[in-house]
C-alpha positions in Angstrom: 29.0 -43.0 -61.3 26.9 -44.9 -63.8 24.0 -43.0 -65.4 20.7 -43.9 -63.9 22.1 -43.6 -60.4 21.5 -39.8 -60.4 19.1 -37.4 -61.9 19.7 -33.7 -62.6 17.3 -30.8 -62.6 18.3 -27.3 -63.6 16.8 -23.8 -63.0 19.3 -22.3 -65.5 21.8 -21.0 -62.9 22.1 -24.1 -60.7 21.7 -27.8 -61.3 20.3 -30.0 -58.5 21.7 -33.5 -58.5 19.6 -36.2 -56.8 21.1 -39.7 -56.0 18.1 -41.8 -55.1 20.1 -44.7 -53.6 21.5 -42.3 -51.0 18.2 -40.8 -50.0 17.1 -41.5 -46.4 13.7 -39.9 -47.0 14.2 -37.5 -44.0 11.8 -35.1 -45.8 13.8 -32.0 -45.0 13.7 -31.0 -48.7 9.9 -31.4 -48.9 9.3 -29.5 -45.6 11.7 -26.7 -46.5 10.8 -26.1 -50.1 7.4 -27.8 -50.9 7.0 -25.8 -54.1 10.3 -27.4 -55.4 10.0 -30.9 -54.0 6.8 -32.8 -54.5 7.2 -36.6 -54.5 3.6 -37.0 -55.9 4.5 -35.2 -59.1 6.8 -36.0 -62.1 9.3 -34.5 -62.2 9.3 -34.4 -58.4 12.0 -31.7 -58.3 11.2 -28.4 -59.9 14.1 -26.0 -59.1 12.6 -23.2 -61.1 10.1 -22.7 -58.1 12.8 -21.3 -55.8 15.7 -18.9 -56.0 19.2 -20.3 -56.5 20.1 -19.1 -52.9 17.1 -20.9 -51.4 18.1 -24.1 -53.3 21.7 -24.0 -52.1 20.6 -23.3 -48.5 18.1 -26.3 -48.5 20.5 -28.7 -50.3 23.2 -27.9 -47.7 20.8 -29.3 -45.1 20.3 -32.7 -46.7 21.5 -35.2 -44.1 22.2 -38.1 -46.5 24.1 -36.3 -49.3 21.5 -37.5 -51.8 21.0 -33.9 -52.9 23.9 -31.8 -54.2 24.3 -29.1 -56.8 26.6 -27.3 -59.2 26.6 -23.9 -60.8 25.8 -23.9 -64.5 
């Protein structure tokens, strides 16, 4: 995948990968973890505001596959 088609945000243990072109804007991420996902802020994903387990559980609910993660 070419750079620019994904963005990565890390909390040290886990890196959240966001692929904007896949995003359906279902809003599950924002509703589930509003302290992490805030589209009005830059950066809009702040993984340090949740536990690694909370992030994994939320990302697994993403219906479009726009959010994924890997362990650091």
